[in-house]
Backbone as CSV, one residue per row, in Angstrom:
resi,resn,N_x,N_y,N_z,CA_x,CA_y,CA_z,C_x,C_y,C_z
1,MET,14.894,10.616,-9.531,13.870,9.631,-9.694,14.465,8.329,-9.896
2,THR,13.954,7.164,-9.333,14.474,5.827,-9.510,13.886,5.102,-10.570
3,GLY,14.518,4.064,-10.984,14.244,3.251,-12.213,13.034,2.363,-11.805
4,PRO,12.735,1.414,-12.724,11.611,0.459,-12.517,11.877,-0.416,-11.204
5,VAL,10.874,-0.780,-10.544,11.072,-1.703,-9.401,11.221,-3.164,-9.863
6,PRO,12.359,-3.860,-9.400,12.506,-5.175,-9.780,11.225,-5.835,-9.405
7,GLU,10.869,-7.009,-10.234,9.671,-7.854,-10.064,9.544,-8.417,-8.619
8,ALA,10.575,-9.018,-8.135,10.622,-9.608,-6.851,10.266,-8.525,-5.757
9,GLU,10.689,-7.190,-5.795,10.474,-6.187,-4.875,9.064,-5.861,-5.230
10,ASP,8.539,-5.786,-6.265,7.230,-5.276,-6.704,6.177,-6.398,-5.988
11,ASP,6.546,-7.684,-6.144,5.713,-8.715,-5.582,5.687,-8.595,-4.143
12,ALA,6.804,-8.140,-3.404,6.718,-8.072,-1.904,5.827,-6.945,-1.572
13,GLY,5.845,-5.883,-2.395,4.933,-4.605,-2.080,3.542,-5.074,-2.242
14,ALA,3.202,-5.920,-3.066,1.780,-6.441,-3.347,1.434,-7.342,-2.160
15,ASP,2.294,-8.250,-1.661,2.081,-9.003,-0.464,1.838,-8.178,0.688
16,ASP,2.645,-7.066,0.775,2.408,-6.253,1.933,1.050,-5.397,1.999
17,PHE,0.861,-4.920,0.654,-0.677,-4.382,0.464,-1.743,-5.259,0.844
18,GLY,-1.690,-6.439,0.387,-2.626,-7.455,0.661,-2.743,-7.746,2.207
19,ARG,-1.624,-7.838,2.872,-1.699,-7.995,4.437,-2.363,-6.839,4.944
20,ARG,-2.090,-5.618,4.643,-2.649,-4.389,4.976,-4.129,-4.400,4.824
21,VAL,-4.507,-4.749,3.619,-6.055,-4.832,3.435,-6.677,-5.847,4.311
22,GLU,-6.199,-7.120,4.418,-6.789,-8.016,5.394,-6.789,-7.594,6.779
23,ALA,-5.763,-6.833,7.196,-5.691,-6.373,8.594,-6.770,-5.330,8.776
24,ALA,-6.992,-4.400,7.810,-7.880,-3.241,7.830,-9.307,-3.961,8.030
25,GLU,-9.597,-4.952,7.155,-10.898,-5.481,7.234,-11.411,-6.207,8.460
26,THR,-10.402,-6.383,9.357,-10.730,-6.925,10.677,-11.109,-5.835,11.779
27,LEU,-10.863,-4.671,11.558,-10.996,-3.547,12.374,-12.436,-3.111,12.591
28,PRO,-12.720,-2.439,13.603,-13.996,-1.960,13.848,-14.204,-0.760,12.685
29,LEU,-15.569,-0.455,12.495,-15.803,0.415,11.162,-14.892,1.659,11.276
30,ALA,-14.917,2.464,12.395,-14.278,3.772,12.367,-12.879,3.636,12.047
31,GLU,-12.210,2.645,12.706,-10.666,2.413,12.529,-10.527,1.807,11.057
32,ARG,-11.546,1.075,10.726,-11.403,0.461,9.288,-11.196,1.640,8.123
33,ALA,-12.214,2.492,8.351,-12.088,3.687,7.427,-10.886,4.345,7.457
34,ASP,-10.258,4.557,8.593,-8.926,5.236,8.638,-7.887,4.460,8.053
35,ALA,-7.885,3.098,8.278,-6.982,2.140,7.728,-6.954,2.253,5.980
36,PHE,-8.223,2.214,5.594,-8.388,2.315,4.111,-7.945,3.705,3.538
37,ALA,-8.287,4.735,4.364,-7.773,5.997,3.880,-6.285,6.047,3.831
38,ALA,-5.650,5.406,4.733,-4.210,5.418,4.799,-3.695,4.651,3.517
39,LEU,-4.251,3.420,3.179,-3.963,2.592,2.072,-4.068,3.439,0.741
40,HIS,-5.205,4.144,0.644,-5.528,5.117,-0.445,-4.445,6.089,-0.578
41,ASP,-4.051,6.679,0.422,-2.979,7.644,0.449,-1.654,7.043,-0.256
42,ASP,-1.313,5.892,0.242,0.016,5.248,-0.083,-0.089,4.843,-1.500
43,LEU,-1.288,4.273,-1.914,-1.420,4.045,-3.473,-1.235,5.315,-4.208
44,ARG,-1.857,6.333,-3.887,-1.795,7.598,-4.595,-0.416,8.217,-4.570
45,THR,0.424,8.035,-3.643,1.570,8.596,-3.630,2.556,7.531,-4.550
46,ARG,2.356,6.201,-4.418,3.032,5.346,-5.359,2.900,5.599,-6.766
47,LEU,1.589,5.933,-7.164,1.206,6.256,-8.573,1.819,7.631,-8.980
48,GLU,1.686,8.670,-8.090,2.323,9.938,-8.470,3.836,9.873,-8.599
49,HIS,4.526,8.926,-7.950,6.039,8.810,-8.036,6.324,7.751,-8.878
50,GLY,5.443,7.051,-9.503,5.777,6.068,-10.536,6.300,4.819,-9.926
51,GLY,6.061,4.332,-8.666,6.748,3.151,-8.210,6.365,3.036,-6.746
52,ALA,7.047,2.021,-6.121,6.864,1.738,-4.689,7.427,2.791,-3.842
53,THR,6.804,2.955,-2.675,7.421,3.913,-1.701,7.878,3.013,-0.423
54,ARG,8.686,3.587,0.279,9.223,2.918,1.640,8.565,3.672,2.722
55,ALA,7.776,2.833,3.613,7.262,3.488,4.841,8.236,3.676,5.943
């Protein structure tokens, strides 16, 4: 298990998440649902592992 995520790296992850949300919001409804489901899965994985994950 890794240690805490450095603040700068954590901010970069938040920026990436924000970009992914913005991109998902521009998609047609069916694709948007899939994109938000993928974001949900990523967030759940991060929470379960106690930090950021690499895609």
